N, CA, C and O atoms as a GROMACS GRO file, in nm:
protein
  556
    1ALA      N    1   0.084  -0.119   0.000
    1ALA     CA    2   0.000   0.000   0.000
    1ALA      C    3   0.087   0.124   0.000
    1ALA      O    4   0.196   0.125   0.059
    2ASN      N    5   0.040   0.229  -0.066
    2ASN     CA    6   0.112   0.355  -0.069
    2ASN      C    7   0.084   0.430   0.060
    2ASN      O    8  -0.028   0.475   0.083
    3ASN      N    9   0.185   0.443   0.143
    3ASN     CA   10   0.166   0.511   0.271
    3ASN      C   11   0.230   0.649   0.272
    3ASN      O   12   0.248   0.709   0.378
    4GLN      N   13   0.264   0.700   0.154
    4GLN     CA   14   0.322   0.834   0.141
    4GLN      C   15   0.447   0.852   0.226
    4GLN      O   16   0.475   0.963   0.273
    5GLY      N   17   0.522   0.745   0.246
    5GLY     CA   18   0.646   0.755   0.322
    5GLY      C   19   0.626   0.754   0.472
    5GLY      O   20   0.722   0.776   0.546
    6ILE      N   21   0.505   0.728   0.518
    6ILE     CA   22   0.477   0.724   0.662
    6ILE      C   23   0.447   0.580   0.700
    6ILE      O   24   0.365   0.515   0.636
    7SER      N   25   0.513   0.532   0.804
    7SER     CA   26   0.482   0.396   0.848
    7SER      C   27   0.493   0.390   1.000
    7SER      O   28   0.564   0.469   1.062
    8GLY      N   29   0.422   0.296   1.056
    8GLY     CA   30   0.424   0.277   1.200
    8GLY      C   31   0.289   0.227   1.246
    8GLY      O   32   0.189   0.242   1.176
    9ALA      N   33   0.285   0.167   1.364
    9ALA     CA   34   0.160   0.115   1.419
    9ALA      C   35   0.068   0.229   1.460
    9ALA      O   36  -0.053   0.223   1.437
   10SER      N   37   0.124   0.333   1.521
   10SER     CA   38   0.048   0.452   1.558
   10SER      C   39   0.146   0.564   1.587
   10SER      O   40   0.266   0.542   1.605
   11TYR      N   41   0.094   0.685   1.590
   11TYR     CA   42   0.175   0.803   1.619
   11TYR      C   43   0.118   0.870   1.742
   11TYR      O   44   0.003   0.914   1.741
   12LEU      N   45   0.197   0.878   1.846
   12LEU     CA   46   0.154   0.927   1.976
   12LEU      C   47   0.222   1.060   2.006
   12LEU      O   48   0.345   1.069   2.007
   13SER      N   49   0.141   1.161   2.031
   13SER     CA   50   0.195   1.292   2.066
   13SER      C   51   0.263   1.286   2.202
   13SER      O   52   0.219   1.215   2.292
   14GLN      N   53   0.370   1.361   2.215
   14GLN     CA   54   0.440   1.371   2.343
   14GLN      C   55   0.389   1.489   2.425
   14GLN      O   56   0.436   1.512   2.536
   15ALA      N   57   0.294   1.565   2.371
   15ALA     CA   58   0.244   1.684   2.438
   15ALA      C   59   0.113   1.656   2.511
   15ALA      O   60   0.031   1.576   2.466
   16GLY      N   61   0.096   1.721   2.625
   16GLY     CA   62  -0.031   1.716   2.697
   16GLY      C   63  -0.080   1.576   2.723
   16GLY      O   64  -0.002   1.486   2.756
   17THR      N   65  -0.207   1.557   2.708
   17THR     CA   66  -0.271   1.427   2.725
   17THR      C   67  -0.324   1.382   2.590
   17THR      O   68  -0.430   1.427   2.548
   18PRO      N   69  -0.252   1.295   2.520
   18PRO     CA   70  -0.296   1.254   2.386
   18PRO      C   71  -0.417   1.161   2.393
   18PRO      O   72  -0.450   1.106   2.498
   19ALA      N   73  -0.481   1.145   2.278
   19ALA     CA   74  -0.593   1.053   2.266
   19ALA      C   75  -0.549   0.913   2.307
   19ALA      O   76  -0.432   0.877   2.290
   20THR      N   77  -0.641   0.835   2.360
   20THR     CA   78  -0.607   0.701   2.410
   20THR      C   79  -0.620   0.594   2.302
   20THR      O   80  -0.583   0.479   2.327
   21GLY      N   81  -0.670   0.629   2.185
   21GLY     CA   82  -0.681   0.531   2.077
   21GLY      C   83  -0.668   0.599   1.943
   21GLY      O   84  -0.668   0.721   1.933
   22GLY      N   85  -0.659   0.517   1.839
   22GLY     CA   86  -0.650   0.570   1.704
   22GLY      C   87  -0.510   0.562   1.648
   22GLY      O   88  -0.414   0.537   1.722
   23PHE      N   89  -0.499   0.582   1.518
   23PHE     CA   90  -0.371   0.574   1.448
   23PHE      C   91  -0.283   0.695   1.479
   23PHE      O   92  -0.163   0.680   1.504
   24ILE      N   93  -0.342   0.813   1.478
   24ILE     CA   94  -0.270   0.936   1.516
   24ILE      C   95  -0.332   0.984   1.646
   24ILE      O   96  -0.451   1.014   1.651
   25ARG      N   97  -0.253   0.992   1.750
   25ARG     CA   98  -0.304   1.027   1.883
   25ARG      C   99  -0.248   1.163   1.925
   25ARG      O  100  -0.131   1.176   1.962
   26LEU      N  101  -0.334   1.263   1.918
   26LEU     CA  102  -0.294   1.399   1.950
   26LEU      C  103  -0.360   1.448   2.077
   26LEU      O  104  -0.466   1.398   2.117
   27ALA      N  105  -0.297   1.545   2.141
   27ALA     CA  106  -0.357   1.614   2.255
   27ALA      C  107  -0.445   1.727   2.202
   27ALA      O  108  -0.437   1.764   2.085
   28ASN      N  109  -0.530   1.781   2.290
   28ASN     CA  110  -0.616   1.892   2.252
   28ASN      C  111  -0.532   2.010   2.204
   28ASN      O  112  -0.425   2.039   2.258
   29ASN      N  113  -0.581   2.077   2.100
   29ASN     CA  114  -0.521   2.198   2.045
   29ASN      C  115  -0.390   2.173   1.968
   29ASN      O  116  -0.317   2.268   1.941
   30GLN      N  117  -0.361   2.048   1.933
   30GLN     CA  118  -0.249   2.021   1.843
   30GLN      C  119  -0.302   2.023   1.701
   30GLN      O  120  -0.420   1.998   1.678
   31VAL      N  121  -0.216   2.053   1.606
   31VAL     CA  122  -0.258   2.087   1.471
   31VAL      C  123  -0.202   1.989   1.368
   31VAL      O  124  -0.087   1.948   1.375
   32ILE      N  125  -0.288   1.952   1.272
   32ILE     CA  126  -0.246   1.881   1.151
   32ILE      C  127  -0.250   1.985   1.040
   32ILE      O  128  -0.350   2.056   1.026
   33GLN      N  129  -0.143   1.996   0.961
   33GLN     CA  130  -0.139   2.098   0.857
   33GLN      C  131  -0.106   2.041   0.720
   33GLN      O  132  -0.034   1.941   0.707
   34TRP      N  133  -0.161   2.107   0.618
   34TRP     CA  134  -0.131   2.078   0.478
   34TRP      C  135  -0.082   2.208   0.415
   34TRP      O  136  -0.123   2.316   0.457
   35ARG      N  137   0.004   2.199   0.316
   35ARG     CA  138   0.047   2.316   0.241
   35ARG      C  139  -0.058   2.346   0.135
   35ARG      O  140  -0.106   2.254   0.069
   36ASN      N  141  -0.095   2.473   0.116
   36ASN     CA  142  -0.197   2.506   0.017
   36ASN      C  143  -0.142   2.494  -0.125
   36ASN      O  144  -0.021   2.488  -0.145
   37GLN      N  145  -0.233   2.490  -0.222
   37GLN     CA  146  -0.196   2.467  -0.361
   37GLN      C  147  -0.104   2.576  -0.414
   37GLN      O  148  -0.014   2.547  -0.493
   38GLY      N  149  -0.124   2.700  -0.373
   38GLY     CA  150  -0.042   2.810  -0.422
   38GLY      C  151   0.092   2.823  -0.351
   38GLY      O  152   0.170   2.912  -0.382
   39ASN      N  153   0.119   2.733  -0.256
   39ASN     CA  154   0.243   2.733  -0.180
   39ASN      C  155   0.266   2.867  -0.109
   39ASN      O  156   0.378   2.917  -0.100
   40THR      N  157   0.154   2.925  -0.060
   40THR     CA  158   0.163   3.054   0.009
   40THR      C  159   0.129   3.045   0.157
   40THR      O  160   0.140   3.145   0.228
   41GLY      N  161   0.087   2.929   0.203
   41GLY     CA  162   0.051   2.915   0.343
   41GLY      C  163   0.002   2.776   0.373
   41GLY      O  164  -0.007   2.691   0.284
   42ASN      N  165  -0.030   2.752   0.499
   42ASN     CA  166  -0.078   2.622   0.544
   42ASN      C  167  -0.226   2.627   0.575
   42ASN      O  168  -0.280   2.732   0.609
   43LYS      N  169  -0.292   2.514   0.564
   43LYS     CA  170  -0.430   2.496   0.607
   43LYS      C  171  -0.428   2.396   0.721
   43LYS      O  172  -0.361   2.292   0.714
   44SER      N  173  -0.500   2.427   0.828
   44SER     CA  174  -0.489   2.351   0.952
   44SER      C  175  -0.620   2.285   0.991
   44SER      O  176  -0.728   2.333   0.957
   45LEU      N  177  -0.609   2.174   1.062
   45LEU     CA  178  -0.721   2.106   1.126
   45LEU      C  179  -0.680   2.079   1.269
   45LEU      O  180  -0.575   2.021   1.295
   46TYR      N  181  -0.766   2.123   1.363
   46TYR     CA  182  -0.734   2.099   1.504
   46TYR      C  183  -0.861   2.102   1.588
   46TYR      O  184  -0.965   2.152   1.545
   47LEU      N  185  -0.851   2.049   1.708
   47LEU     CA  186  -0.958   2.052   1.807
   47LEU      C  187  -0.921   2.161   1.906
   47LEU      O  188  -0.819   2.151   1.974
   48ASP      N  189  -1.004   2.266   1.915
   48ASP     CA  190  -0.967   2.378   2.001
   48ASP      C  191  -0.998   2.350   2.148
   48ASP      O  192  -1.045   2.241   2.183
   49SER      N  193  -0.971   2.447   2.234
   49SER     CA  194  -0.985   2.427   2.378
   49SER      C  195  -1.129   2.412   2.423
   49SER      O  196  -1.153   2.374   2.538
   50THR      N  197  -1.227   2.439   2.334
   50THR     CA  198  -1.368   2.417   2.368
   50THR      C  199  -1.422   2.291   2.301
   50THR      O  200  -1.543   2.271   2.294
   51ASP      N  201  -1.332   2.205   2.252
   51ASP     CA  202  -1.367   2.079   2.186
   51ASP      C  203  -1.446   2.098   2.057
   51ASP      O  204  -1.534   2.018   2.026
   52VAL      N  205  -1.414   2.204   1.983
   52VAL     CA  206  -1.474   2.230   1.853
   52VAL      C  207  -1.367   2.209   1.747
   52VAL      O  208  -1.257   2.263   1.758
   53PHE      N  209  -1.398   2.129   1.644
   53PHE     CA  210  -1.304   2.110   1.534
   53PHE      C  211  -1.297   2.237   1.450
   53PHE      O  212  -1.400   2.295   1.415
   54VAL      N  213  -1.177   2.280   1.418
   54VAL     CA  214  -1.154   2.399   1.337
   54VAL      C  215  -1.074   2.358   1.215
   54VAL      O  216  -0.967   2.298   1.227
   55PHE      N  217  -1.126   2.391   1.097
   55PHE     CA  218  -1.055   2.367   0.972
   55PHE      C  219  -1.039   2.502   0.905
   55PHE      O  220  -1.138   2.568   0.877
   56THR      N  221  -0.916   2.544   0.880
   56THR     CA  222  -0.890   2.680   0.834
   56THR      C  223  -0.891   2.694   0.683
   56THR      O  224  -0.808   2.764   0.626
   57ALA      N  225  -0.984   2.628   0.618
   57ALA     CA  226  -1.000   2.637   0.473
   57ALA      C  227  -1.147   2.617   0.442
   57ALA      O  228  -1.221   2.565   0.526
   58PRO      N  229  -1.193   2.657   0.323
   58PRO     CA  230  -1.332   2.626   0.287
   58PRO      C  231  -1.355   2.476   0.292
   58PRO      O  232  -1.266   2.397   0.259
   59LEU      N  233  -1.474   2.437   0.332
   59LEU     CA  234  -1.507   2.296   0.346
   59LEU      C  235  -1.618   2.263   0.247
   59LEU      O  236  -1.725   2.324   0.251
   60TYR      N  237  -1.594   2.168   0.161
   60TYR     CA  238  -1.693   2.123   0.064
   60TYR      C  239  -1.734   1.981   0.099
   60TYR      O  240  -1.648   1.894   0.118
   61VAL      N  241  -1.864   1.956   0.106
   61VAL     CA  242  -1.916   1.824   0.138
   61VAL      C  243  -1.973   1.765   0.011
   61VAL      O  244  -2.062   1.823  -0.051
   62MET      N  245  -1.922   1.649  -0.028
   62MET     CA  246  -1.972   1.581  -0.146
   62MET      C  247  -2.070   1.474  -0.098
   62MET      O  248  -2.029   1.378  -0.034
   63GLY      N  249  -2.196   1.490  -0.129
   63GLY     CA  250  -2.296   1.395  -0.083
   63GLY      C  251  -2.371   1.448   0.037
   63GLY      O  252  -2.365   1.567   0.068
   64ALA      N  253  -2.442   1.360   0.104
   64ALA     CA  254  -2.528   1.398   0.215
   64ALA      C  255  -2.447   1.435   0.339
   64ALA      O  256  -2.337   1.383   0.361
   65LEU      N  257  -2.504   1.523   0.418
   65LEU     CA  258  -2.444   1.564   0.545
   65LEU      C  259  -2.553   1.560   0.650
   65LEU      O  260  -2.655   1.626   0.635
   66GLU      N  261  -2.533   1.483   0.755
   66GLU     CA  262  -2.631   1.475   0.862
   66GLU      C  263  -2.572   1.537   0.987
   66GLU      O  264  -2.464   1.497   1.033
   67LEU      N  265  -2.643   1.634   1.042
   67LEU     CA  266  -2.599   1.701   1.164
   67LEU      C  267  -2.698   1.668   1.274
   67LEU      O  268  -2.818   1.694   1.260
   68THR      N  269  -2.649   1.610   1.382
   68THR     CA  270  -2.739   1.570   1.490
   68THR      C  271  -2.734   1.664   1.610
   68THR      O  272  -2.817   1.653   1.699
   69SER      N  273  -2.637   1.755   1.613
   69SER     CA  274  -2.627   1.842   1.730
   69SER      C  275  -2.616   1.989   1.693
   69SER      O  276  -2.562   2.068   1.771
   70GLY      N  277  -2.666   2.026   1.577
   70GLY     CA  278  -2.670   2.167   1.541
   70GLY      C  279  -2.562   2.209   1.445
   70GLY      O  280  -2.467   2.136   1.419
   71LEU      N  281  -2.580   2.328   1.391
   71LEU     CA  282  -2.488   2.384   1.293
   71LEU      C  283  -2.478   2.533   1.319
   71LEU      O  284  -2.579   2.601   1.335
   72THR      N  285  -2.356   2.583   1.324
   72THR     CA  286  -2.333   2.726   1.339
   72THR      C  287  -2.267   2.777   1.213
   72THR      O  288  -2.161   2.728   1.173
   73LEU      N  289  -2.329   2.876   1.150
   73LEU     CA  290  -2.273   2.936   1.030
   73LEU      C  291  -2.221   3.074   1.065
   73LEU      O  292  -2.287   3.149   1.137
   74GLY      N  293  -2.104   3.107   1.014
   74GLY     CA  294  -2.048   3.239   1.039
   74GLY      C  295  -1.991   3.298   0.913
   74GLY      O  296  -1.960   3.225   0.819
   75GLY      N  297  -1.976   3.427   0.910
   75GLY     CA  298  -1.921   3.492   0.793
   75GLY      C  299  -2.026   3.519   0.688
   75GLY      O  300  -2.142   3.481   0.704
   76ALA      N  301  -1.986   3.584   0.582
   76ALA     CA  302  -2.077   3.621   0.475
   76ALA      C  303  -2.093   3.506   0.376
   76ALA      O  304  -2.000   3.428   0.354
   77LEU      N  305  -2.211   3.494   0.317
   77LEU     CA  306  -2.234   3.397   0.212
   77LEU      C  307  -2.185   3.456   0.080
   77LEU      O  308  -2.202   3.575   0.055
   78ASP      N  309  -2.124   3.372  -0.002
   78ASP     CA  310  -2.074   3.423  -0.130
   78ASP      C  311  -2.170   3.390  -0.244
   78ASP      O  312  -2.274   3.327  -0.222
   79ALA      N  313  -2.135   3.431  -0.363
   79ALA     CA  314  -2.222   3.413  -0.479
   79ALA      C  315  -2.244   3.267  -0.514
   79ALA      O  316  -2.340   3.236  -0.585
   80ASN      N  317  -2.159   3.178  -0.466
   80ASN     CA  318  -2.174   3.036  -0.497
   80ASN      C  319  -2.257   2.962  -0.394
   80ASN      O  320  -2.274   2.840  -0.404
   81SER      N  321  -2.310   3.032  -0.294
   81SER     CA  322  -2.388   2.968  -0.190
   81SER      C  323  -2.515   2.908  -0.248
   81SER      O  324  -2.578   2.965  -0.337
   82GLN      N  325  -2.551   2.793  -0.197
   82GLN     CA  326  -2.671   2.724  -0.240
   82GLN      C  327  -2.774   2.729  -0.128
   82GLN      O  328  -2.743   2.766  -0.015
   83ASN      N  329  -2.896   2.690  -0.160
   83ASN     CA  330  -3.001   2.683  -0.059
   83ASN      C  331  -2.974   2.570   0.038
   83ASN      O  332  -2.910   2.471   0.004
   84ILE      N  333  -3.024   2.586   0.159
   84ILE     CA  334  -3.024   2.477   0.256
   84ILE      C  335  -3.167   2.423   0.256
   84ILE      O  336  -3.259   2.491   0.301
   85ASP      N  337  -3.185   2.302   0.204
   85ASP     CA  338  -3.318   2.245   0.187
   85ASP      C  339  -3.357   2.157   0.305
   85ASP      O  340  -3.273   2.115   0.384
   86ASN      N  341  -3.487   2.131   0.315
   86ASN     CA  342  -3.544   2.040   0.414
   86ASN      C  343  -3.511   2.081   0.557
   86ASN      O  344  -3.473   1.998   0.640
   87VAL      N  345  -3.526   2.209   0.586
   87VAL     CA  346  -3.503   2.260   0.721
   87VAL      C  347  -3.631   2.240   0.801
   87VAL      O  348  -3.737   2.288   0.762
   88ASN      N  349  -3.621   2.169   0.913
   88ASN     CA  350  -3.738   2.144   0.996
   88ASN      C  351  -3.771   2.262   1.086
   88ASN      O  352  -3.889   2.294   1.106
   89SER      N  353  -3.670   2.328   1.138
   89SER     CA  354  -3.698   2.436   1.231
   89SER      C  355  -3.574   2.524   1.246
   89SER      O  356  -3.463   2.474   1.262
   90ILE      N  357  -3.594   2.654   1.241
   90ILE     CA  358  -3.490   2.751   1.274
   90ILE      C  359  -3.553   2.847   1.373
   90ILE      O  360  -3.663   2.898   1.349
   91LEU      N  361  -3.485   2.873   1.482
   91LEU     CA  362  -3.545   2.956   1.586
   91LEU      C  363  -3.526   3.104   1.562
   91LEU      O  364  -3.615   3.183   1.594
   92ASP      N  365  -3.412   3.144   1.507
   92ASP     CA  366  -3.384   3.286   1.498
   92ASP      C  367  -3.295   3.313   1.377
   92ASP      O  368  -3.188   3.253   1.363
   93VAL      N  369  -3.338   3.402   1.293
   93VAL     CA  370  -3.258   3.444   1.178
   93VAL      C  371  -3.253   3.596   1.180
   93VAL      O  372  -3.354   3.661   1.154
   94ASN      N  373  -3.137   3.651   1.212
   94ASN     CA  374  -3.123   3.797   1.222
   94ASN      C  375  -3.235   3.859   1.304
   94ASN      O  376  -3.294   3.960   1.264
   95SER      N  377  -3.264   3.800   1.418
   95SER     CA  378  -3.364   3.847   1.513
   95SER      C  379  -3.508   3.834   1.465
   95SER      O  380  -3.598   3.886   1.531
   96ALA      N  381  -3.534   3.766   1.353
   96ALA     CA  382  -3.670   3.738   1.309
   96ALA      C  383  -3.697   3.591   1.338
   96ALA      O  384  -3.621   3.504   1.295
   97GLN      N  385  -3.803   3.563   1.410
   97GLN     CA  386  -3.834   3.425   1.444
   97GLN      C  387  -3.881   3.350   1.320
   97GLN      O  388  -3.962   3.401   1.242
   98VAL      N  389  -3.830   3.230   1.304
   98VAL     CA  390  -3.870   3.145   1.192
   98VAL      C  391  -3.917   3.012   1.249
   98VAL      O  392  -3.846   2.950   1.329
   99VAL      N  393  -4.034   2.968   1.210
   99VAL     CA  394  -4.088   2.840   1.253
   99VAL      C  395  -4.111   2.756   1.129
   99VAL      O  396  -4.187   2.794   1.040
  100GLY      N  397  -4.043   2.641   1.123
  100GLY     CA  398  -4.050   2.561   1.002
  100GLY      C  399  -3.994   2.641   0.887
  100GLY      O  400  -3.876   2.677   0.887
  101THR      N  401  -4.077   2.669   0.788
  101THR     CA  402  -4.032   2.750   0.674
  101THR      C  403  -4.102   2.884   0.670
  101THR      O  404  -4.101   2.951   0.566
  102ARG      N  405  -4.163   2.926   0.780
  102ARG     CA  406  -4.237   3.053   0.784
  102ARG      C  407  -4.171   3.154   0.876
  102ARG      O  408  -4.124   3.119   0.984
  103VAL      N  409  -4.168   3.278   0.833
  103VAL     CA  410  -4.125   3.387   0.919
  103VAL      C  411  -4.245   3.430   1.001
  103VAL      O  412  -4.353   3.453   0.947
  104VAL      N  413  -4.226   3.440   1.133
  104VAL     CA  414  -4.331   3.487   1.222
  104VAL      C  415  -4.300   3.631   1.258
  104VAL      O  416  -4.198   3.659   1.323
  105ASP      N  417  -4.385   3.722   1.216
  105ASP     CA  418  -4.358   3.863   1.238
  105ASP      C  419  -4.491   3.938   1.254
  105ASP      O  420  -4.575   3.937   1.164
  106ALA      N  421  -4.509   4.001   1.369
  106ALA     CA  422  -4.633   4.073   1.397
  106ALA      C  423  -4.657   4.185   1.297
  106ALA      O  424  -4.772   4.225   1.275
  107ARG      N  425  -4.551   4.237   1.236
  107ARG     CA  426  -4.566   4.350   1.144
  107ARG      C  427  -4.642   4.313   1.017
  107ARG      O  428  -4.684   4.402   0.942
  108ILE      N  429  -4.662   4.185   0.991
  108ILE     CA  430  -4.733   4.146   0.870
  108ILE      C  431  -4.877   4.196   0.873
  108ILE      O  432  -4.939   4.214   0.768
  109ASP      N  433  -4.930   4.217   0.994
  109ASP     CA  434  -5.067   4.267   1.007
  109ASP      C  435  -5.075   4.419   1.016
  109ASP      O  436  -5.185   4.474   1.028
  110ASP      N  437  -4.962   4.489   1.010
  110ASP     CA  438  -4.964   4.636   1.020
  110ASP      C  439  -5.046   4.695   0.905
  110ASP      O  440  -5.048   4.643   0.794
  111ALA      N  441  -5.112   4.806   0.936
  111ALA     CA  442  -5.187   4.877   0.832
  111ALA      C  443  -5.088   4.938   0.733
  111ALA      O  444  -4.988   4.998   0.772
  112ILE      N  445  -5.119   4.922   0.606
  112ILE     CA  446  -5.033   4.978   0.502
  112ILE      C  447  -5.082   5.119   0.472
  112ILE      O  448  -5.197   5.139   0.433
  113ASN      N  449  -4.993   5.215   0.491
  113ASN     CA  450  -5.032   5.354   0.469
  113ASN      C  451  -4.910   5.434   0.424
  113ASN      O  452  -4.851   5.508   0.503
  114SER      N  453  -4.875   5.419   0.299
  114SER     CA  454  -4.760   5.491   0.245
  114SER      C  455  -4.798   5.631   0.198
  114SER      O  456  -4.711   5.714   0.170
  115GLY      N  457  -4.928   5.656   0.190
  115GLY     CA  458  -4.973   5.785   0.138
  115GLY      C  459  -5.007   5.780  -0.009
  115GLY      O  460  -5.055   5.878  -0.066
  116ASP      N  461  -4.981   5.665  -0.072
  116ASP     CA  462  -5.009   5.650  -0.215
  116ASP      C  463  -5.091   5.523  -0.234
  116ASP      O  464  -5.046   5.414  -0.200
  117ALA      N  465  -5.210   5.537  -0.289
  117ALA     CA  466  -5.302   5.423  -0.302
  117ALA      C  467  -5.244   5.312  -0.390
  117ALA      O  468  -5.264   5.194  -0.360
  118THR      N  469  -5.173   5.348  -0.497
  118THR     CA  470  -5.115   5.246  -0.585
  118THR      C  471  -5.008   5.167  -0.512
  118THR      O  472  -5.005   5.044  -0.519
  119THR      N  473  -4.919   5.236  -0.442
  119THR     CA  474  -4.814   5.170  -0.365
  119THR      C  475  -4.875   5.080  -0.258
  119THR      O  476  -4.831   4.967  -0.240
  120ASP      N  477  -4.976   5.132  -0.188
  120ASP     CA  478  -5.042   5.051  -0.085
  120ASP      C  479  -5.103   4.925  -0.145
  120ASP      O  480  -5.097   4.819  -0.083
  121GLY      N  481  -5.161   4.935  -0.263
  121GLY     CA  482  -5.221   4.819  -0.329
  121GLY      C  483  -5.117   4.714  -0.365
  121GLY      O  484  -5.142   4.595  -0.350
  122VAL      N  485  -5.001   4.758  -0.414
  122VAL     CA  486  -4.894   4.665  -0.449
  122VAL      C  487  -4.841   4.596  -0.324
  122VAL      O  488  -4.822   4.474  -0.323
  123ILE      N  489  -4.816   4.673  -0.219
  123ILE     CA  490  -4.765   4.615  -0.094
  123ILE      C  491  -4.866   4.516  -0.037
  123ILE      O  492  -4.827   4.409   0.010
  124ASP      N  493  -4.993   4.552  -0.040
  124ASP     CA  494  -5.097   4.462   0.012
  124ASP      C  495  -5.103   4.333  -0.068
  124ASP      O  496  -5.120   4.225  -0.010
  125ALA      N  497  -5.089   4.341  -0.200
  125ALA     CA  498  -5.091   4.220  -0.284
  125ALA      C  499  -4.971   4.131  -0.255
  125ALA      O  500  -4.984   4.008  -0.249
  126ILE      N  501  -4.854   4.192  -0.235
  126ILE     CA  502  -4.735   4.113  -0.201
  126ILE      C  503  -4.754   4.046  -0.066
  126ILE      O  504  -4.723   3.928  -0.050
  127ARG      N  505  -4.806   4.120   0.033
  127ARG     CA  506  -4.830   4.063   0.165
  127ARG      C  507  -4.928   3.946   0.156
  127ARG      O  508  -4.904   3.842   0.216
  128ASP      N  509  -5.037   3.963   0.081
  128ASP     CA  510  -5.135   3.855   0.067
  128ASP      C  511  -5.072   3.731   0.003
  128ASP      O  512  -5.102   3.619   0.043
  129ALA      N  513  -4.984   3.751  -0.096
  129ALA     CA  514  -4.917   3.638  -0.160
  129ALA      C  515  -4.824   3.567  -0.062
  129ALA      O  516  -4.818   3.444  -0.060
  130LEU      N  517  -4.751   3.643   0.019
  130LEU     CA  518  -4.661   3.582   0.118
  130LEU      C  519  -4.739   3.497   0.217
  130LEU      O  520  -4.698   3.386   0.251
  131ILE      N  521  -4.851   3.549   0.263
  131ILE     CA  522  -4.934   3.474   0.359
  131ILE      C  523  -4.997   3.353   0.290
  131ILE      O  524  -4.998   3.244   0.347
  132ALA      N  525  -5.051   3.371   0.170
  132ALA     CA  526  -5.117   3.262   0.098
  132ALA      C  527  -5.023   3.146   0.069
  132ALA      O  528  -5.065   3.030   0.069
  133HIS      N  529  -4.897   3.175   0.045
  133HIS     CA  530  -4.800   3.070   0.014
  133HIS      C  531  -4.727   3.019   0.138
  133HIS      O  532  -4.633   2.940   0.127
  134GLY      N  533  -4.770   3.064   0.256
  134GLY     CA  534  -4.712   3.013   0.380
  134GLY      C  535  -4.572   3.061   0.408
  134GLY      O  536  -4.500   3.000   0.487
  135ILE      N  537  -4.531   3.170   0.345
  135ILE     CA  538  -4.395   3.220   0.366
  135ILE      C  539  -4.385   3.297   0.497
  135ILE      O  540  -4.282   3.291   0.564
  136CYS      N  541  -4.490   3.369   0.533
  136CYS     CA  542  -4.487   3.437   0.662
  136CYS      C  543  -4.626   3.436   0.724
  136CYS      O  544  -4.727   3.424   0.655
  137VAL      N  545  -4.627   3.448   0.855
  137VAL     CA  546  -4.752   3.451   0.932
  137VAL      C  547  -4.739   3.559   1.038
  137VAL      O  548  -4.628   3.598   1.076
  138ALA      N  549  -4.853   3.608   1.084
  138ALA     CA  550  -4.853   3.706   1.191
  138ALA      C  551  -4.822   3.638   1.323
  138ALA      O  552  -4.851   3.520   1.342
  139ALA      N  553  -4.764   3.712   1.413
  139ALA     CA  554  -4.730   3.656   1.545
  139ALA      C  555  -4.856   3.628   1.624
  139ALA      O  556  -4.849   3.580   1.737
   0.00000   0.00000   0.00000
């Protein structure tokens, strides 16, 4: 087998308290690194002091991904972002409550009064369509 020049029964870190099993046994906050394609820096994988895995490069998942204990998204979404489908429940999105696939917002029932009857009619039609299609509901 091609082992990329690495051989041994296991690799045990001499730092801290390493893992008690596995092929590579590292202590908390130790880093595995790869050189990036442009040869301008390293990309790291490590378990931080709060027991969260950190990977310092974009992460692409090929195939299904099942999360059983939650997902935290940070940073801005880019132009290549795709939809997240089959969401059962989200509690808070930018301080707007979301239940299932509906935004719950008391303002949906606010009286529309822009001062222009045509504008009010368009806004009212959009609001009715949002409610009719189950996109938002009043609190």
